[in-house]
C-alpha positions, 0 to 999 in steps of 0.5 A: 484584501488579497484572498489568502492561497492555502497551504499546500503541505510538502508531501502533495506535490514534491519532485520525485527522488533521483532514487525513483525508478519509474516504471519500476521493473518489478514488485520488489522495487515498488515495496521499497520505494520510499516515497511512491506518490511522487515516485510514481503518482497516478502513472498506470503500473504493471505488476505481478504477484500473488494476492492475499486477503487479510481476512476481517479487519480491524484497523487502527484508524476507521478511515472512509471510503473504507475501500480506499482507507481501510484495505484488505488485500495485499500483493504479495511477492512470489519469493522462490523458496530455494533462493529465500533469506533463511531466518537468522534473527531470534525472538527473545523474551526474558533474556530466553530464546523462544523461536526464530523469527519467519521470513514473511515475503514482502507485499504491498497493500492494494484495493479495487474501485467497486465501481471498477467491478473487480473483485480481488477475492476471485484471485485470492491465493494465485499469481496474476498480474495486475495493472494499476496506480498510486493517488487514486482521484479518490483518496482528496475525499479520505478522512478519519471517523474519529478524532486521533488528533491525540495520537498525532494524526490530523487529516492530512494523515487520511488524505495520504494514506489513501493516496499511498494505496495501490489501486487495481484497474486491472487484472488476469491470472497468471 
């Protein structure tokens, strides 16, 4: 009897789209790349931005390993305030204009492997240059701590989420 080959989802070994720019020229290119795994894979990428922590993290989907599945840090684009778009959308409550919306600089979820010895907290709110990659080998071990099938999430979603996280391997303050 022939052995059955496992089914591999399309998102695991997809060919990069023609829109993929690799290496990316800047953080904004990475942020707005739809399929980072197939575009960048594990290729080391150098980016500049500002490290920002979100403090206490109350995730919707509990995932392990926590450093990879529930990141607490972002690399935020540094936006020249003079060139930044002004808020134009309005938030509406019961037909009444409450306040203008707030324009927030785009950001990218990041993490550092605890084994690397890097502590992103040392660089919080500082402009930095980071080197890192997507699709970290540890992503294959990502799993949900609870059953989220009633929400439409399966085990492959935990792995995909971890594969999409940018793992910092080197960092320097600018």
